[in-house]
Chimera marker file (.cmm) of the C-alpha trace (Angstrom):
<marker_set name="trace">
<marker id="1" x="2.574" y="-2.081" z="28.176" r="1" g="1" b="0" radius="0.5"/>
<marker id="2" x="2.427" y="0.697" z="25.591" r="1" g="1" b="0" radius="0.5"/>
<marker id="3" x="0.543" y="3.996" z="26.721" r="1" g="1" b="0" radius="0.5"/>
<marker id="4" x="-1.281" y="6.238" z="24.398" r="1" g="1" b="0" radius="0.5"/>
<marker id="5" x="1.511" y="8.390" z="23.283" r="1" g="1" b="0" radius="0.5"/>
<marker id="6" x="3.876" y="5.735" z="22.585" r="1" g="1" b="0" radius="0.5"/>
<marker id="7" x="1.235" y="3.702" z="20.626" r="1" g="1" b="0" radius="0.5"/>
<marker id="8" x="0.501" y="6.745" z="18.392" r="1" g="1" b="0" radius="0.5"/>
<marker id="9" x="4.336" y="7.366" z="17.834" r="1" g="1" b="0" radius="0.5"/>
<marker id="10" x="5.251" y="4.058" z="16.992" r="1" g="1" b="0" radius="0.5"/>
<marker id="11" x="6.695" y="3.544" z="13.616" r="1" g="1" b="0" radius="0.5"/>
<marker id="12" x="5.343" y="0.421" z="11.767" r="1" g="1" b="0" radius="0.5"/>
<marker id="13" x="7.976" y="-1.373" z="9.805" r="1" g="1" b="0" radius="0.5"/>
<marker id="14" x="7.267" y="-2.161" z="6.090" r="1" g="1" b="0" radius="0.5"/>
<marker id="15" x="4.766" y="-4.771" z="5.267" r="1" g="1" b="0" radius="0.5"/>
<marker id="16" x="7.309" y="-6.304" z="2.807" r="1" g="1" b="0" radius="0.5"/>
<marker id="17" x="9.478" y="-5.324" z="-0.168" r="1" g="1" b="0" radius="0.5"/>
<marker id="18" x="9.540" y="-6.228" z="-3.651" r="1" g="1" b="0" radius="0.5"/>
<marker id="19" x="12.433" y="-6.625" z="-6.125" r="1" g="1" b="0" radius="0.5"/>
<marker id="20" x="12.381" y="-4.250" z="-9.036" r="1" g="1" b="0" radius="0.5"/>
<marker id="21" x="15.265" y="-5.510" z="-10.980" r="1" g="1" b="0" radius="0.5"/>
<marker id="22" x="14.602" y="-2.783" z="-13.740" r="1" g="1" b="0" radius="0.5"/>
<marker id="23" x="15.435" y="-0.161" z="-11.049" r="1" g="1" b="0" radius="0.5"/>
<marker id="24" x="18.382" y="-2.095" z="-9.902" r="1" g="1" b="0" radius="0.5"/>
<marker id="25" x="17.030" y="-3.286" z="-6.203" r="1" g="1" b="0" radius="0.5"/>
<marker id="26" x="14.270" y="-3.795" z="-3.803" r="1" g="1" b="0" radius="0.5"/>
<marker id="27" x="11.787" y="-1.226" z="-2.658" r="1" g="1" b="0" radius="0.5"/>
<marker id="28" x="9.840" y="-1.248" z="0.611" r="1" g="1" b="0" radius="0.5"/>
<marker id="29" x="6.012" y="-1.553" z="0.618" r="1" g="1" b="0" radius="0.5"/>
<marker id="30" x="4.343" y="0.075" z="3.795" r="1" g="1" b="0" radius="0.5"/>
<marker id="31" x="1.383" y="-0.771" z="5.580" r="1" g="1" b="0" radius="0.5"/>
<marker id="32" x="-1.447" y="1.677" z="5.033" r="1" g="1" b="0" radius="0.5"/>
<marker id="33" x="-3.303" y="3.446" z="7.685" r="1" g="1" b="0" radius="0.5"/>
<marker id="34" x="-6.851" y="2.653" z="8.302" r="1" g="1" b="0" radius="0.5"/>
<marker id="35" x="-7.573" y="6.335" z="7.194" r="1" g="1" b="0" radius="0.5"/>
<marker id="36" x="-5.885" y="5.566" z="3.852" r="1" g="1" b="0" radius="0.5"/>
<marker id="37" x="-7.542" y="2.229" z="3.264" r="1" g="1" b="0" radius="0.5"/>
<marker id="38" x="-11.119" y="3.931" z="3.996" r="1" g="1" b="0" radius="0.5"/>
<marker id="39" x="-10.226" y="6.638" z="1.592" r="1" g="1" b="0" radius="0.5"/>
<marker id="40" x="-9.272" y="4.238" z="-1.129" r="1" g="1" b="0" radius="0.5"/>
<marker id="41" x="-12.566" y="2.192" z="-0.549" r="1" g="1" b="0" radius="0.5"/>
<marker id="42" x="-14.497" y="5.530" z="-0.795" r="1" g="1" b="0" radius="0.5"/>
<marker id="43" x="-12.758" y="6.398" z="-4.089" r="1" g="1" b="0" radius="0.5"/>
<marker id="44" x="-13.405" y="2.985" z="-5.374" r="1" g="1" b="0" radius="0.5"/>
<marker id="45" x="-16.966" y="3.174" z="-5.075" r="1" g="1" b="0" radius="0.5"/>
<marker id="46" x="-17.207" y="6.444" z="-7.209" r="1" g="1" b="0" radius="0.5"/>
<marker id="47" x="-18.613" y="5.606" z="-10.646" r="1" g="1" b="0" radius="0.5"/>
<marker id="48" x="-16.232" y="5.045" z="-13.484" r="1" g="1" b="0" radius="0.5"/>
<marker id="49" x="-16.886" y="8.176" z="-15.451" r="1" g="1" b="0" radius="0.5"/>
<marker id="50" x="-16.214" y="10.453" z="-12.208" r="1" g="1" b="0" radius="0.5"/>
<marker id="51" x="-13.032" y="8.743" z="-11.285" r="1" g="1" b="0" radius="0.5"/>
<marker id="52" x="-9.663" y="10.469" z="-12.155" r="1" g="1" b="0" radius="0.5"/>
<marker id="53" x="-7.425" y="9.212" z="-14.593" r="1" g="1" b="0" radius="0.5"/>
<marker id="54" x="-6.240" y="5.542" z="-14.069" r="1" g="1" b="0" radius="0.5"/>
<marker id="55" x="-2.501" y="6.509" z="-14.307" r="1" g="1" b="0" radius="0.5"/>
<marker id="56" x="-2.965" y="9.272" z="-11.795" r="1" g="1" b="0" radius="0.5"/>
<marker id="57" x="-4.570" y="6.939" z="-9.431" r="1" g="1" b="0" radius="0.5"/>
<marker id="58" x="-1.994" y="4.195" z="-9.947" r="1" g="1" b="0" radius="0.5"/>
<marker id="59" x="0.704" y="6.837" z="-9.111" r="1" g="1" b="0" radius="0.5"/>
<marker id="60" x="-1.160" y="8.159" z="-6.016" r="1" g="1" b="0" radius="0.5"/>
<marker id="61" x="-1.393" y="4.630" z="-4.702" r="1" g="1" b="0" radius="0.5"/>
<marker id="62" x="2.253" y="3.492" z="-5.247" r="1" g="1" b="0" radius="0.5"/>
<marker id="63" x="3.192" y="6.763" z="-3.749" r="1" g="1" b="0" radius="0.5"/>
<marker id="64" x="1.221" y="5.720" z="-0.497" r="1" g="1" b="0" radius="0.5"/>
<marker id="65" x="2.873" y="2.421" z="-0.627" r="1" g="1" b="0" radius="0.5"/>
<marker id="66" x="6.706" y="2.986" z="-1.319" r="1" g="1" b="0" radius="0.5"/>
<marker id="67" x="8.961" y="3.479" z="1.777" r="1" g="1" b="0" radius="0.5"/>
<marker id="68" x="12.153" y="3.102" z="3.382" r="1" g="1" b="0" radius="0.5"/>
<marker id="69" x="13.573" y="0.624" z="5.572" r="1" g="1" b="0" radius="0.5"/>
<marker id="70" x="11.845" y="2.177" z="8.467" r="1" g="1" b="0" radius="0.5"/>
<marker id="71" x="8.400" y="2.212" z="6.992" r="1" g="1" b="0" radius="0.5"/>
<marker id="72" x="8.671" y="5.965" z="5.999" r="1" g="1" b="0" radius="0.5"/>
<marker id="73" x="7.049" y="6.987" z="2.840" r="1" g="1" b="0" radius="0.5"/>
<marker id="74" x="9.295" y="8.008" z="0.105" r="1" g="1" b="0" radius="0.5"/>
<marker id="75" x="6.829" y="10.254" z="-1.806" r="1" g="1" b="0" radius="0.5"/>
<marker id="76" x="4.192" y="12.584" z="-0.276" r="1" g="1" b="0" radius="0.5"/>
<marker id="77" x="0.787" y="12.834" z="-1.943" r="1" g="1" b="0" radius="0.5"/>
<marker id="78" x="1.933" y="15.953" z="-3.640" r="1" g="1" b="0" radius="0.5"/>
<marker id="79" x="4.963" y="14.063" z="-5.413" r="1" g="1" b="0" radius="0.5"/>
<marker id="80" x="2.940" y="11.258" z="-6.741" r="1" g="1" b="0" radius="0.5"/>
<marker id="81" x="2.843" y="12.507" z="-10.268" r="1" g="1" b="0" radius="0.5"/>
<marker id="82" x="6.688" y="12.177" z="-10.299" r="1" g="1" b="0" radius="0.5"/>
<marker id="83" x="6.030" y="8.425" z="-10.620" r="1" g="1" b="0" radius="0.5"/>
<marker id="84" x="4.276" y="8.936" z="-14.074" r="1" g="1" b="0" radius="0.5"/>
<marker id="85" x="7.763" y="9.023" z="-15.423" r="1" g="1" b="0" radius="0.5"/>
<marker id="86" x="8.363" y="5.279" z="-14.571" r="1" g="1" b="0" radius="0.5"/>
<marker id="87" x="7.034" y="2.059" z="-16.310" r="1" g="1" b="0" radius="0.5"/>
<marker id="88" x="3.517" y="1.328" z="-15.971" r="1" g="1" b="0" radius="0.5"/>
<marker id="89" x="3.978" y="-2.472" z="-15.817" r="1" g="1" b="0" radius="0.5"/>
<marker id="90" x="6.352" y="-1.779" z="-12.621" r="1" g="1" b="0" radius="0.5"/>
<marker id="91" x="3.941" y="0.468" z="-11.006" r="1" g="1" b="0" radius="0.5"/>
<marker id="92" x="1.172" y="-1.915" z="-11.558" r="1" g="1" b="0" radius="0.5"/>
<marker id="93" x="3.548" y="-4.772" z="-10.068" r="1" g="1" b="0" radius="0.5"/>
<marker id="94" x="4.035" y="-2.533" z="-6.848" r="1" g="1" b="0" radius="0.5"/>
<marker id="95" x="0.328" y="-1.893" z="-6.582" r="1" g="1" b="0" radius="0.5"/>
<marker id="96" x="-0.420" y="-5.438" z="-6.844" r="1" g="1" b="0" radius="0.5"/>
<marker id="97" x="2.015" y="-6.495" z="-4.128" r="1" g="1" b="0" radius="0.5"/>
<marker id="98" x="0.908" y="-3.492" z="-1.966" r="1" g="1" b="0" radius="0.5"/>
<marker id="99" x="-2.653" y="-4.738" z="-2.327" r="1" g="1" b="0" radius="0.5"/>
<marker id="100" x="-1.752" y="-8.257" z="-1.244" r="1" g="1" b="0" radius="0.5"/>
<marker id="101" x="0.276" y="-7.014" z="1.706" r="1" g="1" b="0" radius="0.5"/>
<marker id="102" x="-2.431" y="-4.784" z="2.914" r="1" g="1" b="0" radius="0.5"/>
<marker id="103" x="-5.230" y="-7.290" z="2.637" r="1" g="1" b="0" radius="0.5"/>
<marker id="104" x="-6.905" y="-5.355" z="-0.177" r="1" g="1" b="0" radius="0.5"/>
<marker id="105" x="-7.290" y="-8.625" z="-2.400" r="1" g="1" b="0" radius="0.5"/>
<marker id="106" x="-9.822" y="-11.341" z="-2.142" r="1" g="1" b="0" radius="0.5"/>
<marker id="107" x="-7.105" y="-13.973" z="-1.726" r="1" g="1" b="0" radius="0.5"/>
<marker id="108" x="-5.139" y="-12.099" z="0.828" r="1" g="1" b="0" radius="0.5"/>
<marker id="109" x="-8.216" y="-11.359" z="3.151" r="1" g="1" b="0" radius="0.5"/>
<marker id="110" x="-9.245" y="-14.977" z="2.767" r="1" g="1" b="0" radius="0.5"/>
<marker id="111" x="-5.615" y="-15.910" z="3.891" r="1" g="1" b="0" radius="0.5"/>
<marker id="112" x="-6.031" y="-13.621" z="6.708" r="1" g="1" b="0" radius="0.5"/>
<marker id="113" x="-9.388" y="-14.997" z="7.855" r="1" g="1" b="0" radius="0.5"/>
<marker id="114" x="-8.175" y="-18.592" z="7.585" r="1" g="1" b="0" radius="0.5"/>
<marker id="115" x="-5.113" y="-17.750" z="9.847" r="1" g="1" b="0" radius="0.5"/>
<marker id="116" x="-7.206" y="-15.926" z="12.418" r="1" g="1" b="0" radius="0.5"/>
<marker id="117" x="-9.734" y="-18.696" z="12.649" r="1" g="1" b="0" radius="0.5"/>
<marker id="118" x="-9.466" y="-20.320" z="16.171" r="1" g="1" b="0" radius="0.5"/>
<marker id="119" x="-8.071" y="-23.766" z="16.205" r="1" g="1" b="0" radius="0.5"/>
<marker id="120" x="-9.649" y="-26.867" z="17.640" r="1" g="1" b="0" radius="0.5"/>
<marker id="121" x="-9.953" y="-26.685" z="21.402" r="1" g="1" b="0" radius="0.5"/>
<link id1="1" id2="2" r="1" g="1" b="0" radius="0.2"/>
<link id1="2" id2="3" r="1" g="1" b="0" radius="0.2"/>
<link id1="3" id2="4" r="1" g="1" b="0" radius="0.2"/>
<link id1="4" id2="5" r="1" g="1" b="0" radius="0.2"/>
<link id1="5" id2="6" r="1" g="1" b="0" radius="0.2"/>
<link id1="6" id2="7" r="1" g="1" b="0" radius="0.2"/>
<link id1="7" id2="8" r="1" g="1" b="0" radius="0.2"/>
<link id1="8" id2="9" r="1" g="1" b="0" radius="0.2"/>
<link id1="9" id2="10" r="1" g="1" b="0" radius="0.2"/>
<link id1="10" id2="11" r="1" g="1" b="0" radius="0.2"/>
<link id1="11" id2="12" r="1" g="1" b="0" radius="0.2"/>
<link id1="12" id2="13" r="1" g="1" b="0" radius="0.2"/>
<link id1="13" id2="14" r="1" g="1" b="0" radius="0.2"/>
<link id1="14" id2="15" r="1" g="1" b="0" radius="0.2"/>
<link id1="15" id2="16" r="1" g="1" b="0" radius="0.2"/>
<link id1="16" id2="17" r="1" g="1" b="0" radius="0.2"/>
<link id1="17" id2="18" r="1" g="1" b="0" radius="0.2"/>
<link id1="18" id2="19" r="1" g="1" b="0" radius="0.2"/>
<link id1="19" id2="20" r="1" g="1" b="0" radius="0.2"/>
<link id1="20" id2="21" r="1" g="1" b="0" radius="0.2"/>
<link id1="21" id2="22" r="1" g="1" b="0" radius="0.2"/>
<link id1="22" id2="23" r="1" g="1" b="0" radius="0.2"/>
<link id1="23" id2="24" r="1" g="1" b="0" radius="0.2"/>
<link id1="24" id2="25" r="1" g="1" b="0" radius="0.2"/>
<link id1="25" id2="26" r="1" g="1" b="0" radius="0.2"/>
<link id1="26" id2="27" r="1" g="1" b="0" radius="0.2"/>
<link id1="27" id2="28" r="1" g="1" b="0" radius="0.2"/>
<link id1="28" id2="29" r="1" g="1" b="0" radius="0.2"/>
<link id1="29" id2="30" r="1" g="1" b="0" radius="0.2"/>
<link id1="30" id2="31" r="1" g="1" b="0" radius="0.2"/>
<link id1="31" id2="32" r="1" g="1" b="0" radius="0.2"/>
<link id1="32" id2="33" r="1" g="1" b="0" radius="0.2"/>
<link id1="33" id2="34" r="1" g="1" b="0" radius="0.2"/>
<link id1="34" id2="35" r="1" g="1" b="0" radius="0.2"/>
<link id1="35" id2="36" r="1" g="1" b="0" radius="0.2"/>
<link id1="36" id2="37" r="1" g="1" b="0" radius="0.2"/>
<link id1="37" id2="38" r="1" g="1" b="0" radius="0.2"/>
<link id1="38" id2="39" r="1" g="1" b="0" radius="0.2"/>
<link id1="39" id2="40" r="1" g="1" b="0" radius="0.2"/>
<link id1="40" id2="41" r="1" g="1" b="0" radius="0.2"/>
<link id1="41" id2="42" r="1" g="1" b="0" radius="0.2"/>
<link id1="42" id2="43" r="1" g="1" b="0" radius="0.2"/>
<link id1="43" id2="44" r="1" g="1" b="0" radius="0.2"/>
<link id1="44" id2="45" r="1" g="1" b="0" radius="0.2"/>
<link id1="45" id2="46" r="1" g="1" b="0" radius="0.2"/>
<link id1="46" id2="47" r="1" g="1" b="0" radius="0.2"/>
<link id1="47" id2="48" r="1" g="1" b="0" radius="0.2"/>
<link id1="48" id2="49" r="1" g="1" b="0" radius="0.2"/>
<link id1="49" id2="50" r="1" g="1" b="0" radius="0.2"/>
<link id1="50" id2="51" r="1" g="1" b="0" radius="0.2"/>
<link id1="51" id2="52" r="1" g="1" b="0" radius="0.2"/>
<link id1="52" id2="53" r="1" g="1" b="0" radius="0.2"/>
<link id1="53" id2="54" r="1" g="1" b="0" radius="0.2"/>
<link id1="54" id2="55" r="1" g="1" b="0" radius="0.2"/>
<link id1="55" id2="56" r="1" g="1" b="0" radius="0.2"/>
<link id1="56" id2="57" r="1" g="1" b="0" radius="0.2"/>
<link id1="57" id2="58" r="1" g="1" b="0" radius="0.2"/>
<link id1="58" id2="59" r="1" g="1" b="0" radius="0.2"/>
<link id1="59" id2="60" r="1" g="1" b="0" radius="0.2"/>
<link id1="60" id2="61" r="1" g="1" b="0" radius="0.2"/>
<link id1="61" id2="62" r="1" g="1" b="0" radius="0.2"/>
<link id1="62" id2="63" r="1" g="1" b="0" radius="0.2"/>
<link id1="63" id2="64" r="1" g="1" b="0" radius="0.2"/>
<link id1="64" id2="65" r="1" g="1" b="0" radius="0.2"/>
<link id1="65" id2="66" r="1" g="1" b="0" radius="0.2"/>
<link id1="66" id2="67" r="1" g="1" b="0" radius="0.2"/>
<link id1="67" id2="68" r="1" g="1" b="0" radius="0.2"/>
<link id1="68" id2="69" r="1" g="1" b="0" radius="0.2"/>
<link id1="69" id2="70" r="1" g="1" b="0" radius="0.2"/>
<link id1="70" id2="71" r="1" g="1" b="0" radius="0.2"/>
<link id1="71" id2="72" r="1" g="1" b="0" radius="0.2"/>
<link id1="72" id2="73" r="1" g="1" b="0" radius="0.2"/>
<link id1="73" id2="74" r="1" g="1" b="0" radius="0.2"/>
<link id1="74" id2="75" r="1" g="1" b="0" radius="0.2"/>
<link id1="75" id2="76" r="1" g="1" b="0" radius="0.2"/>
<link id1="76" id2="77" r="1" g="1" b="0" radius="0.2"/>
<link id1="77" id2="78" r="1" g="1" b="0" radius="0.2"/>
<link id1="78" id2="79" r="1" g="1" b="0" radius="0.2"/>
<link id1="79" id2="80" r="1" g="1" b="0" radius="0.2"/>
<link id1="80" id2="81" r="1" g="1" b="0" radius="0.2"/>
<link id1="81" id2="82" r="1" g="1" b="0" radius="0.2"/>
<link id1="82" id2="83" r="1" g="1" b="0" radius="0.2"/>
<link id1="83" id2="84" r="1" g="1" b="0" radius="0.2"/>
<link id1="84" id2="85" r="1" g="1" b="0" radius="0.2"/>
<link id1="85" id2="86" r="1" g="1" b="0" radius="0.2"/>
<link id1="86" id2="87" r="1" g="1" b="0" radius="0.2"/>
<link id1="87" id2="88" r="1" g="1" b="0" radius="0.2"/>
<link id1="88" id2="89" r="1" g="1" b="0" radius="0.2"/>
<link id1="89" id2="90" r="1" g="1" b="0" radius="0.2"/>
<link id1="90" id2="91" r="1" g="1" b="0" radius="0.2"/>
<link id1="91" id2="92" r="1" g="1" b="0" radius="0.2"/>
<link id1="92" id2="93" r="1" g="1" b="0" radius="0.2"/>
<link id1="93" id2="94" r="1" g="1" b="0" radius="0.2"/>
<link id1="94" id2="95" r="1" g="1" b="0" radius="0.2"/>
<link id1="95" id2="96" r="1" g="1" b="0" radius="0.2"/>
<link id1="96" id2="97" r="1" g="1" b="0" radius="0.2"/>
<link id1="97" id2="98" r="1" g="1" b="0" radius="0.2"/>
<link id1="98" id2="99" r="1" g="1" b="0" radius="0.2"/>
<link id1="99" id2="100" r="1" g="1" b="0" radius="0.2"/>
<link id1="100" id2="101" r="1" g="1" b="0" radius="0.2"/>
<link id1="101" id2="102" r="1" g="1" b="0" radius="0.2"/>
<link id1="102" id2="103" r="1" g="1" b="0" radius="0.2"/>
<link id1="103" id2="104" r="1" g="1" b="0" radius="0.2"/>
<link id1="104" id2="105" r="1" g="1" b="0" radius="0.2"/>
<link id1="105" id2="106" r="1" g="1" b="0" radius="0.2"/>
<link id1="106" id2="107" r="1" g="1" b="0" radius="0.2"/>
<link id1="107" id2="108" r="1" g="1" b="0" radius="0.2"/>
<link id1="108" id2="109" r="1" g="1" b="0" radius="0.2"/>
<link id1="109" id2="110" r="1" g="1" b="0" radius="0.2"/>
<link id1="110" id2="111" r="1" g="1" b="0" radius="0.2"/>
<link id1="111" id2="112" r="1" g="1" b="0" radius="0.2"/>
<link id1="112" id2="113" r="1" g="1" b="0" radius="0.2"/>
<link id1="113" id2="114" r="1" g="1" b="0" radius="0.2"/>
<link id1="114" id2="115" r="1" g="1" b="0" radius="0.2"/>
<link id1="115" id2="116" r="1" g="1" b="0" radius="0.2"/>
<link id1="116" id2="117" r="1" g="1" b="0" radius="0.2"/>
<link id1="117" id2="118" r="1" g="1" b="0" radius="0.2"/>
<link id1="118" id2="119" r="1" g="1" b="0" radius="0.2"/>
<link id1="119" id2="120" r="1" g="1" b="0" radius="0.2"/>
<link id1="120" id2="121" r="1" g="1" b="0" radius="0.2"/>
</marker_set>
């Protein structure tokens, strides 16, 4: 059984990957931490007129998602603006897949709930 230190030191593998043919290969999408998900939820409750630019928000989200084969982030939060040089359609595809893999869409939450329901006894 894992002890506290082992549990906190464990590296979670990527949640999945997505093929970005325009970039010539696949990129990993990591599991977001509970703290990251809660921050994103808090940000989504901010009135539209007070939210940051959509491109900036998309880049920050994608920077949190992209990872290597071990689940380590490829971009720090401070490097998120570098992604603005990439195609918006590609960033949105990554964001959509990241939301699905992290149970941030209604459909993925329903699938999780369905798969978590106890079977007949």
